[in-house]
C-alpha positions in Angstrom: 0.0 0.0 0.0 1.4 3.4 -1.1 2.1 5.8 1.8 0.2 9.1 1.5 2.5 12.0 0.5 2.2 15.2 2.4 1.5 18.3 0.3 3.3 21.5 1.2 1.2 24.6 1.8 1.6 27.2 -1.0 3.7 30.3 -0.1 2.1 33.6 -1.0 4.1 35.9 -3.2 5.1 39.4 -2.0 4.6 42.1 -4.5 6.8 44.4 -2.6 10.1 42.8 -1.9 11.0 45.4 0.6 8.0 44.7 2.8 8.3 42.4 5.7 7.3 38.7 5.0 3.8 37.7 6.0 3.4 34.1 7.4 0.3 32.0 6.5 -0.7 28.9 8.4 -2.5 25.9 6.8 -5.5 25.0 8.9 -5.3 21.4 7.8 -1.8 21.1 9.2 -3.0 22.4 12.5 -5.8 19.8 12.6 -3.2 17.1 11.6 -1.0 18.1 14.6 -4.0 17.5 16.9 -4.6 14.0 15.5 -2.8 10.8 16.7 0.5 9.9 15.1 0.1 8.0 11.8 0.6 4.2 12.0 1.2 2.5 8.6 0.1 -0.8 10.1 -3.2 0.7 11.2 -4.1 3.5 8.7 -7.7 3.7 9.9 -6.7 4.0 13.6 -9.1 1.2 14.7 -6.6 -0.8 16.7 -6.9 -3.9 14.5 -4.1 -6.5 13.9 -3.6 -8.8 11.0 -4.0 -12.7 11.2 -0.2 -13.0 10.8 0.4 -10.9 13.8 -1.8 -13.3 15.9 -0.2 -16.4 14.6 3.5 -15.6 14.7 3.9 -12.4 16.7 3.9 -9.7 14.0 6.0 -11.2 11.2 6.1 -9.8 7.6 2.7 -9.7 6.0 2.0 -9.7 2.3 1.7 -6.4 0.5 -0.4 -5.8 -2.5 1.3 -6.0 -5.9 2.4 -2.7 -7.4 2.8 -1.8 -11.0 5.9 -3.9 -11.4 5.8 -7.7 -12.1 7.8 -10.6 -10.7 8.7 -11.7 -7.2 11.6 -9.2 -7.0 9.6 -6.1 -7.9 9.3 -3.2 -5.4 6.2 -1.3 -4.4 5.5 2.3 -5.3 5.5 3.7 -1.8 8.2 2.6 0.6 9.9 0.0 -1.5 8.9 -3.0 0.7 9.4 -6.4 -0.9 6.2 -8.4 -1.7 5.8 -11.9 -0.2 2.9 -14.5 -0.8 0.1 -14.7 1.8 0.5 -17.3 4.5 -2.3 -19.9 4.0 -1.1 -22.1 7.0 -1.9 -19.6 9.7 -5.2 -21.5 10.6 -3.4 -24.8 11.2 -0.8 -23.0 13.3 -3.7 -21.5 15.3 -5.1 -25.0 15.9 -1.8 -26.4 17.0 -1.5 -23.5 19.3 -4.8 -24.5 21.0 -3.5 -28.1 21.7 -0.3 -26.6 23.0 -2.5 -25.0 25.6 -3.6 -28.3 27.1 -1.5 -29.3 30.2 0.9 -32.2 29.8 -0.7 -34.0 32.8 -4.1 -34.0 31.1 -2.6 -35.3 27.9 -1.0 -38.2 29.8 -4.2 -39.1 31.6 -6.1 -39.2 28.3 -3.5 -41.4 26.7 -3.5 -43.8 29.7 -7.4 -43.9 29.5 -7.3 -44.8 25.9 -4.6 -47.5 26.5 -6.6 -48.9 29.4 -9.8 -49.2 27.3 -7.9 -51.0 24.6 -6.4 -53.5 27.1 -9.7 -54.2 28.7 -11.3 -54.8 25.3 -8.5 -57.1 24.3 -8.8 -59.0 27.6 -12.6 -59.5 27.2 -12.2 -60.7 23.6 -9.6 -63.3 24.7 -12.1 -64.5 27.5 -14.9 -65.0 25.0 -12.7 -66.8 22.6 -11.4 -69.1 25.3 -14.9 -69.8 26.6 -16.0 -70.9 23.2 -13.0 -73.2 22.8 -13.6 -74.7 26.2 -17.2 -75.4 25.4 -16.2 -77.2 22.2 -13.6 -79.3 24.0 -15.9 -80.3 26.9 -18.7 -81.3 24.5 -16.2 -83.5 22.6 -14.4 -85.1 25.5 -17.6 -85.8 27.6 -19.6 -86.9 24.5 -22.4 -84.4 25.3 -25.4 -84.0 23.1 -25.6 -80.2 23.8 -22.6 -77.9 24.2 -22.2 -76.6 27.7 -22.1 -73.0 28.8 -18.7 -72.0 30.2 -18.0 -68.7 32.1 -14.5 -67.8 33.0 -14.2 -65.4 36.0 -11.4 -63.2 37.2 -9.7 -60.1 35.8 -7.4 -59.6 34.0 -7.7 -62.9 32.1 -4.5 -62.6 30.2 -2.4 -62.6 33.4 -4.1 -65.8 34.4 -3.4 -67.3 31.0 0.3 -66.4 31.3 0.4 -68.1 34.8 -1.6 -71.1 33.4 -3.9 -70.9 36.4 -7.6 -69.8 36.4 -9.4 -68.5 39.5 -12.9 -69.8 38.8 -14.8 -71.3 35.9 -18.6 -71.9 35.9 -20.0 -74.7 33.8 -23.7 -75.4 33.0 -24.6 -78.5 31.0 -28.1 -79.2 29.9 -29.6 -82.7 29.1 -26.9 -85.1 30.4 -27.8 -88.8 29.8 -28.0 -90.8 33.0 -29.2 -94.4 32.5 -32.9 -94.3 31.5 -33.4 -90.6 32.2 -31.7 -87.4 31.4 -30.4 -84.9 33.9 -32.2 -81.6 33.0 -29.3 -79.5 34.2 -25.8 -79.9 35.7 -24.1 -76.9 37.1 -20.6 -76.8 38.5 -18.2 -74.2 39.9 -14.6 -75.2 39.5 -11.8 -73.3 41.3 -8.0 -73.4 41.4 -7.7 -74.7 37.8 -4.3 -75.5 36.4 -4.1 -75.4 32.6 -2.1 -78.0 30.6 -1.1 -76.4 27.4 -1.5 -72.9 26.2 -4.8 -71.1 26.0 -6.6 -70.7 23.8 -4.9 -72.4 20.8 -3.2 -75.5 22.3 -5.4 -76.4 25.3 -4.8 -80.1 26.2 -6.4 -80.5 29.6 -6.8 -79.2 33.1 -6.7 -80.2 36.8 -9.3 -78.8 39.1 -8.4 -78.2 42.8 -12.0 -78.3 44.1 -15.4 -78.3 42.6 -19.0 -77.8 43.8 -22.4 -77.8 42.0 -25.7 -79.5 41.7 -27.8 -81.6 39.4 -31.5 -81.5 38.6 -33.7 -84.5 37.5 -36.8 -82.7 36.5 -40.3 -84.2 36.9 -41.1 -83.3 33.3 -38.3 -85.4 32.0 -39.3 -88.3 34.3 -42.9 -88.2 33.0 -41.7 -88.2 29.3 -38.8 -90.6 29.4 -40.0 -93.4 31.7 -42.3 -94.8 29.0 -45.5 -94.1 31.1 -46.7 -91.1 29.2 -49.9 -90.8 31.2 -48.1 -90.8 34.6 -47.1 -87.5 36.2 -44.6 -86.9 39.0 -44.7 -84.2 41.7 -43.0 -83.4 45.0 -44.7 -85.0 48.0 -42.2 -84.0 50.7 -38.5 -83.3 51.2 -37.5 -86.8 50.2 -40.6 -88.3 48.5 -42.2 -88.1 45.1 -45.9 -88.8 44.2 -46.9 -90.5 40.9 -50.4 -90.1 39.5 -51.7 -91.2 36.2 -53.7 -93.7 34.2 -52.8 -97.2 32.9 -54.8 -99.4 30.5 -55.9 -102.7 32.1 -58.0 -105.2 30.1 -59.4 -102.4 27.9 -60.3 -100.1 30.7 -58.4 -97.1 32.2 -57.5 -97.5 35.8 -55.9 -94.8 37.9 -52.4 -95.3 39.2 -51.2 -93.7 42.5 -47.8 -94.4 44.2 -45.1 -92.9 46.4 -41.4 -93.1 45.7 -38.9 -92.4 48.5 -35.6 -90.9 47.3 -32.3 -92.1 48.7 -28.6 -92.0 47.7 -27.0 -95.1 46.2 -23.4 -95.0 47.0 -21.5 -91.7 46.1 -22.7 -91.5 42.5 -26.3 -92.7 42.2 -29.9 -92.1 43.4 -32.3 -95.0 44.0 -36.0 -95.1 44.9 -38.3 -97.4 46.9 -41.9 -97.4 45.7 -44.5 -97.7 48.4 -48.3 -97.3 48.8 -49.0 -98.3 45.2 -52.7 -98.6 44.3 -54.7 -99.0 41.1 -58.2 -97.5 41.2 -61.3 -98.6 39.3 -62.9 -95.1 39.4 -65.7 -94.8 41.9 -65.8 -98.6 42.7 -62.7 -100.3 44.1 -59.0 -100.1 44.6 -56.5 -102.8 43.9 -53.3 -102.9 46.0 -50.6 -105.2 44.5 -48.1 -107.0 46.6 -48.2 -109.4 49.5 -50.8 -109.7 52.2 -52.2 -108.3 54.3 -52.7 -105.0 52.5 -52.7 -106.4 49.0 -56.1 -107.1 47.4 -59.2 -105.5 45.9 -61.2 -103.3 48.2 -64.3 -101.2 47.7 -64.3 -97.4 48.0 -66.2 -95.9 50.9 -68.8 -94.4 48.6 -69.4 -97.8 46.9 -69.7 -99.5 50.3 -72.4 -97.0 51.4 -74.3 -97.5 48.1 -74.3 -101.3 48.7 -75.6 -100.8 52.3 -78.6 -98.9 50.8 -79.2 -101.3 47.9 -81.0 -104.5 49.0 -80.2 -106.5 45.9 -76.4 -105.9 46.1 -76.4 -106.5 49.9 -78.2 -109.9 49.4 -75.7 -110.9 46.7 -72.8 -110.3 49.1 -74.5 -112.2 52.0 -75.2 -115.1 49.7 -71.4 -115.9 49.7 -70.5 -117.6 53.0 -66.9 -116.4 52.9 -67.9 -112.8 52.4 -70.7 -113.0 55.1 -68.1 -114.5 57.5 -65.7 -111.6 56.9 -68.6 -109.2 57.5 -69.1 -110.8 60.9 -72.6 -112.1 60.0 -73.4 -115.7 61.2 -74.4 -118.1 58.4 -78.0 -118.5 59.8 -78.5 -114.8 60.0 -77.1 -114.3 56.5 -79.5 -117.0 55.2 -82.4 -115.3 57.0 -81.4 -111.9 55.5 -81.8 -113.2 52.0 -85.5 -113.6 52.5 -86.3 -111.2 55.4 -86.1 -107.4 54.7 -86.2 -106.5 58.4 -83.2 -108.8 59.1 -81.4 -107.4 56.0 -82.1 -103.8 57.1 -80.8 -104.6 60.6 -77.5 -106.0 59.3 -76.9 -103.3 56.7 -78.1 -100.5 59.0 -75.6 -101.4 61.7 -72.8 -98.8 62.1 -70.3 -101.7 61.8 -71.5 -102.8 58.4 -69.8 -100.2 56.1 -66.4 -100.3 57.9 -66.5 -104.1 57.8 -67.3 -104.1 54.2 -64.3 -101.8 53.4 -62.0 -104.3 55.0 -63.2 -107.3 52.8 -60.8 -108.4 50.2 -62.9 -109.1 47.1 -60.2 -110.7 44.9 -61.3 -114.2 45.4 -65.0 -113.5 45.4 -64.7 -111.5 42.1 -62.8 -114.4 40.5 -65.0 -117.1 41.8 -68.3 -115.3 41.4 -68.3 -113.1 38.2 -72.0 -112.3 38.6 -71.4 -110.8 42.0 -68.6 -108.7 40.6 -70.9 -107.3 37.9 -73.6 -106.5 40.5 -71.0 -104.5 42.4 -70.0 -102.6 39.3 -66.7 -104.4 38.8 -65.7 -105.9 35.4 -64.6 -109.5 36.2 -62.1 -109.3 33.3 -60.4 -106.2 34.8 -60.4 -107.7 38.3 -58.7 -110.8 37.0 -56.1 -108.7 35.1 -55.4 -106.6 38.2 -54.7 -109.7 40.2 -52.2 -110.8 37.7 -50.2 -107.6 37.9 -47.1 -108.0 40.0 -45.2 -105.3 42.0 -41.9 -105.5 40.0 -43.8 -104.9 36.8 -45.5 -101.8 38.2 -42.4 -100.6 40.0 -40.4 -100.7 36.8 -42.7 -98.1 35.4 -41.9 -95.7 38.2 -38.2 -96.4 38.5 -36.4 -93.1 39.2 -32.9 -94.4 39.8 -29.9 -93.0 37.9 -26.1 -93.0 38.0 -23.7 -90.2 37.1 -21.9 -90.7 33.7 -18.8 -92.8 33.9 -16.7 -90.0 32.3 -17.5 -87.7 35.2 -14.9 -89.4 37.4 -14.1 -88.1 40.8 -17.5 -86.3 41.2 -19.7 -87.4 44.1 -23.4 -86.8 45.0 -24.5 -85.4 48.3 -27.6 -83.8 50.0 -30.3 -85.4 47.9 -33.7 -83.7 48.1 -37.0 -83.0 46.3 -37.9 -79.6 45.1 -41.0 -78.4 43.1 -39.0 -78.8 39.9 -37.7 -82.2 40.5 -35.0 -84.2 42.3 -31.9 -82.2 43.2 -28.5 -83.3 44.5 -25.3 -81.5 45.3 -22.1 -82.2 43.6 -18.6 -82.2 45.2 -15.2 -83.1 43.9 -11.4 -82.4 44.4 -8.3 -83.1 42.4 -10.3 -83.7 39.2 -8.6 -84.2 35.8 -9.9 -83.4 32.4 -8.2 -84.2 29.1 -4.5 -84.8 29.0 -2.7 -83.6 32.2 0.8 -84.5 31.1 
């Protein structure tokens, strides 16, 4: 930019040279003296600074091109050399802002980013190792379903380097155990020594101690025991109740039984079935097994109906063995067959119904089919029930199972019954999986 040139004030001419000179003052010069000194860097006097001054502390700024050409030409006013404009001043300004952040803050940010990367890498390594362990366990234990493995402890990579894991949780569904399947096996292993290198060359492991539990669900029992119409449910802390229906001689009879749970050695569970009965609905109950409880007995409702039905009562008293069991003498029983008053006196006695409930009708139903029909009992069904043996019925309700042979070193303890099924605790120490050498 060309600097403004000051114009001298015109001197008046003196027509008479001999006269004394007269001094004239330029009013614009007097106003200029009152103004602030002229600053070529701020010609408007507004106190503004260029971008270059902010960026590098007042270095040379570019001047407009004068009438000359070329990089070496000079300007018209003060002869200053032209230089190209600085287009990098904005980037220098940004770098200047980062230079304003304290060094401690920068270090903290760097450590935070590094920590996040390490945590992410550690978790990725855990997930990969868990998948590999699930595949190996499924293969080595010959499981139908892959287990769920969860590795605890942080950081994981330091445990891998030391070849020792703090804790691993394992959940295995549907483990075959003899005739039934264990619905779930859960185990918590601690103090695990790794043989090989995780996760690529894992060969086996030794477990310092282990605890867990197994569940034999009632739903699986009902489905897998072959008695699809029988359902199991909890009866007490160590007992199971079985209820259902069985086909006998073309007729459905109701099955009811109790199974008491007990431990068989250190690796198995066995049951003892008691109080088994087969009901002909609304008429009679058959209890298999040896005397004295075994036999065919009327329901209380059916016994009351017989006491009120003269024809059925006479049919019973006509059989000497039945009349004897009812406590009726033969002469009185013969008289009741023809005398309504005698019959009413016998059947109306408070001892008649309880005595009738205690009479075993197996022999009478087999020897006198007509009597069985009058009482509402199908003779064919009665005969089929008497042929059913306890072992045959017990086999349908067998709840026993053993732990798989491949799960060596694991023992069962604290067996009990829950609403979901039969549960037992697992314990073990010094267990080995895979190759330990």
